C-alpha positions, 0 to 999 in steps of 0.5 A: 808075788808081787801083790803080797810084797807090795802089800807089806811094803805099805804098812813099812813105807807107813811105821817109817813115815810115822817115825821121822815125823816122831823125829819132826815133834816138838822139843818137848809136849807142848813146845815149838822147835828153837831156831833162828832163821832170821837175820839178826844183830847184836843190838836186834837180838837184845832188844828182842830179848828184853822187850820178849823177857819182861813179857815173859814175866808177866805170865812166868814170875821171875824170881821162883822160876827155873828155865830150861833154856832149849836151844842156843843159838849164836847172837839169840841165845845168849842175850836171851839166858842174859835177859833173863837172868838180868828179871831173876830167872835161874837159867840152866841151859845143857844140865841135867833136871831130874829131881829139878822143878824147871820151866822148858823155853824154846823160841822161834824167829823168823822172818816175816813181812818185811820184820820178824816174828819172834815166839816163846814157847813154854808149857805154861803160855805161848808169845807171839811178838811181831818187831821192825828190825833197825841198825840201832835194835829191833821195836815190836811191831804189834801189839802180844800174841798172849795164848795160855794153856793147861788148866790156867787157861781153863779158870 
């Protein structure tokens, strides 16, 4: 009887683990989860947001794109939203998007080898760059890494 009970617990445990893993998935298909684990200043958040949005504009054009901003970290979220608007993007955060063509944007900022690693993720492209932080802001410390997704990447 004990062996039968153990046999039934195994599939239940696997199902529970699968459900928990589903809770840890990304913010959407192909998107990272928006989070900031690095210590930022308002100046560094503004500098990194401005630079990364400028690079995003090379791949996801402003003026015709509505960005659905995923995440609203205390310093970086507002700096990113302001930079997106300055570059001509329409930005929505918590609004309903049914029937509206939007490009979801998620980000992560993590400490890495004495600097911070910034990552932007959309369904079309993922951008990554290292920055060195200073009292006056942030300076790019690596070239931009670009990973294209979908049909555009194949062409």
